[in-house]
C-alpha positions in Angstrom: 3.2 4.8 -4.8 3.0 5.7 -1.1 4.8 4.8 2.1 2.9 2.8 4.8 4.4 2.2 8.1 3.4 -0.2 10.8 5.2 -0.3 14.2 4.3 -3.0 16.8 5.3 -1.7 20.3 4.5 -3.1 23.7 1.4 -1.0 24.2 -0.2 -1.2 20.7 0.3 -0.8 17.0 0.9 2.4 15.3 0.1 2.6 11.5 0.7 5.6 9.3 0.4 6.6 5.6 1.2 9.6 3.4 -1.5 11.1 1.1 0.1 11.5 -2.3 -1.5 9.8 -5.2 0.7 9.7 -8.4 -1.0 8.8 -11.7 0.7 7.3 -14.6 -0.1 7.2 -18.3 1.1 4.8 -21.0 3.5 6.0 -23.6 3.7 4.3 -26.9 6.3 5.2 -29.5 8.2 4.0 -32.6 11.9 3.9 -32.9 14.5 3.1 -35.4 16.6 -0.1 -34.6 20.0 -1.0 -36.1 20.2 -4.6 -37.1 21.8 -7.1 -39.5 20.3 -9.0 -42.3 20.1 -12.6 -41.4 20.9 -13.7 -45.0 23.8 -11.5 -46.1 24.9 -10.2 -42.7 24.6 -6.5 -44.0 24.0 -3.7 -41.5 20.4 -2.4 -41.9 18.1 -0.1 -40.1 14.6 -1.1 -39.2 12.4 2.1 -39.2 9.4 2.9 -37.0 9.6 -0.3 -34.9 6.7 -0.2 -32.4 7.9 -0.8 -28.9 5.7 -2.0 -26.0 4.0 0.8 -24.1 5.6 2.0 -20.8 4.1 4.0 -18.0 5.4 7.4 -16.8 4.3 9.6 -14.0 1.8 12.1 -15.4 0.4 14.0 -12.4 0.0 13.8 -8.6 -2.6 14.7 -6.0 -1.7 15.3 -2.4 -5.0 14.5 -0.6 -5.6 10.8 -1.2 -6.9 8.8 1.7 -4.8 5.6 2.1 -5.4 4.7 5.7 -8.7 3.3 6.9 -10.5 2.1 10.1 -12.0 -1.3 9.7 -15.1 -1.5 12.1 -13.1 0.6 14.6 -11.1 -2.5 15.3 -8.3 -2.9 12.6 -6.2 -0.6 10.5 -5.9 -0.9 6.7 -3.4 1.0 4.5 -3.1 0.7 0.9 -0.3 1.4 -1.6 0.2 1.2 -5.4 -2.7 1.7 -7.8 -4.7 4.8 -6.7 -7.8 4.0 -8.8 -9.4 0.7 -9.7 -12.3 0.0 -11.9 -13.0 3.8 -12.2 -13.1 4.3 -8.4 -10.8 5.3 -5.7 -9.5 3.0 -3.0 -11.4 5.1 -0.5 -14.7 4.3 -2.3 -13.8 0.6 -2.6 -12.9 0.2 1.1 -16.1 1.9 2.2 -18.1 -0.6 0.1 -16.0 -3.4 1.5 -16.6 -2.3 5.1 -20.3 -2.2 4.7 -20.2 -5.9 3.8 -18.1 -7.0 6.7 -19.5 -8.9 9.7 -19.5 -7.4 13.2 -16.1 -7.9 15.0 -15.8 -11.1 17.0 -14.1 -11.5 20.4 -12.3 -14.8 19.6 -9.2 -13.2 17.9 -10.1 -14.4 14.4 -11.7 -11.1 13.1 -8.4 -9.9 11.4 -8.3 -13.4 9.5 -11.9 -13.0 8.4 -11.2 -9.5 7.1 -8.0 -10.6 5.3 -10.0 -13.2 3.3 -12.7 -10.6 2.5 -10.2 -8.0 1.3 -8.6 -10.5 -1.0 -11.9 -11.8 -2.4 -13.4 -8.2 -2.9 -10.4 -6.9 -4.7 -9.8 -9.9 -6.8 -13.4 -9.3 -8.2 -12.4 -5.7 -8.7 -9.3 -6.7 -10.7 -11.4 -9.0 -12.8 -14.0 -6.3 -13.6 -11.2 -3.9 -14.5 -9.6 -6.4 -16.9 -13.1 -7.1 -18.5 -13.8 -3.4 -19.0 -10.4 -2.4 -20.4 -9.5 -5.6 -22.2 -6.3 -6.0 -20.1 -5.0 -9.6 -20.4 -3.8 -10.4 -16.9 -2.7 -13.8 -18.2 0.2 -12.1 -20.0 1.5 -10.6 -16.8 4.3 -12.3 -14.7 3.2 -14.4 -11.8 4.6 -11.7 -9.4 2.6 -8.9 -10.8 1.2 -7.0 -7.9 0.0 -3.5 -8.9 -1.3 -2.6 -5.4 -1.6 -4.1 -1.9 -2.4 -3.5 1.7 -1.2 -3.7 5.2 -3.8 -5.1 7.6 -3.0 -4.7 11.3 -4.8 -5.5 14.5 -4.9 -7.8 17.5 -5.5 -11.6 17.6 -4.9 -14.1 20.3 -1.8 -16.3 20.9 -1.8 -19.9 21.8 -2.4 -19.0 25.4 -5.4 -16.8 24.6 -3.4 -13.6 25.3 -3.6 -10.5 22.9 -1.1 -10.5 20.2 -0.4 -7.9 17.4 -0.7 -9.2 13.9 0.3 -7.7 10.5 -0.8 -9.0 7.1 0.8 -8.1 4.0 -1.8 -8.4 1.2 -0.4 -8.3 -2.4 -3.1 -8.0 -5.0 -2.5 -9.0 -8.6 -2.3 -12.0 -10.9 -1.9 -14.4 -8.0 -3.0 -12.5 -5.0 -1.5 -13.5 -1.6 -1.6 -12.6 2.0 1.2 -13.3 4.4 1.8 -12.7 8.1 4.7 -10.4 8.8 6.6 -11.1 12.0 8.3 -7.6 12.0 8.2 -5.0 14.8 8.5 -2.4 12.0 7.1 -3.1 8.5 6.9 -0.7 5.4 5.1 -1.1 2.1 5.1 1.1 -0.9 8.2 2.9 -1.8 10.8 1.8 0.9 13.9 3.3 -1.0 14.8 5.8 1.7 13.8 3.5 4.6 16.1 0.9 3.1 19.0 3.5 3.4 18.0 3.9 7.1 17.8 0.1 7.5 20.9 -1.1 5.7 20.8 -4.8 4.7 17.1 -4.8 6.1 18.4 -4.5 9.6 16.1 -2.3 11.8 18.3 0.4 13.3 15.7 1.7 15.8 14.9 -0.2 19.0 11.2 -0.3 18.2 10.4 -3.0 20.7 11.2 -0.6 23.5 9.3 2.3 22.1 6.5 4.0 23.9 3.4 4.8 21.9 4.6 8.4 21.4 8.0 7.1 20.2 6.3 4.9 17.7 4.0 7.7 16.4 7.0 10.0 16.0 9.1 7.4 14.3 6.4 6.5 11.8 6.1 10.2 11.0 9.8 10.5 10.7 10.1 7.7 8.2 7.4 9.1 5.9 8.4 12.7 6.2 12.1 11.9 5.6 11.2 9.8 2.4 9.1 12.8 1.1 11.8 15.4 1.8 14.6 13.2 0.3 12.5 12.8 -2.9 11.8 16.5 -2.9 15.5 17.6 -2.7 17.0 14.9 -4.8 15.0 15.9 -7.8 13.3 12.6 -8.2 9.6 12.2 -9.0 7.8 12.2 -5.7 6.0 9.0 -4.8 5.5 10.0 -1.1 4.2 13.3 0.2 1.1 15.2 1.5 -0.3 15.0 5.0 0.5 12.1 7.2 -2.4 10.1 8.6 -1.7 8.1 11.8 -3.7 5.7 13.8 -3.2 3.8 17.0 -4.6 0.3 17.6 -4.9 -1.2 21.0 -6.4 -4.4 22.2 -8.6 -2.6 24.6 -9.7 0.4 22.6 -9.4 -0.7 19.0 -8.6 1.8 16.3 -8.2 5.4 17.2 -7.2 8.3 14.9 -4.1 10.3 16.0 -3.7 12.5 12.9 -6.3 12.6 10.1 -7.0 15.0 7.3 -9.7 17.5 8.1 -12.0 16.6 5.2 -12.1 12.9 6.1 -12.8 13.8 9.8 -15.9 15.5 8.5 -16.9 12.7 6.1 -16.6 10.1 8.8 -18.8 11.9 11.3 -22.2 10.1 11.9 -25.0 11.9 10.2 
């Protein structure tokens, strides 16, 4: 599942994500169902009734990459489905980045990227459905198996730098919406909701320094992972925590990143 955290503070944006990928597999079974005959009203038992398949967690991997730099300008964090059309999100985002235009200076780059993300992953969903025979038309309108946070800077009505967070939900009817939150979480927010009762942010994020924001993002993810571990629940959040800082002046900068991906992203 994942937990992505974005914090907009006076000096920049902090975005963080865990590294646990949880895979599920469909279980299909037959059950006996107690019923009544519609004609004589006699109690009967229907044997071996096939119920619709349901997914259960099957395995997890603690080194998934879920946080990405977009042209050294924006941050993109993913949650939900770990693999799509036979490839990881890391592979897909790398392909997407190669197709993106160079960043612009007029503040609309984040909007351009948002549209490209939606278009690219809609095509991947279509290919996955065609390959597997999955009928997306049978899913509810709010079926969103995965999504993204896209964060960066734009310009306000006065031409001044302004932080911006897009919540991109991918599925049957993919949608992207602007979030006017100082703190925003996607993925599995169960523990965060306990810390923010009624959706009320209990931390004074708007007064945070950059270091405060880094520490708070790490706290939310680590607390969620630890709670799941000690509560005996299946873990959806865990592994190393990747953290990045985005400022209007310097763009995207890694604060904490898994060692392997540091090597992979070095220029050859």
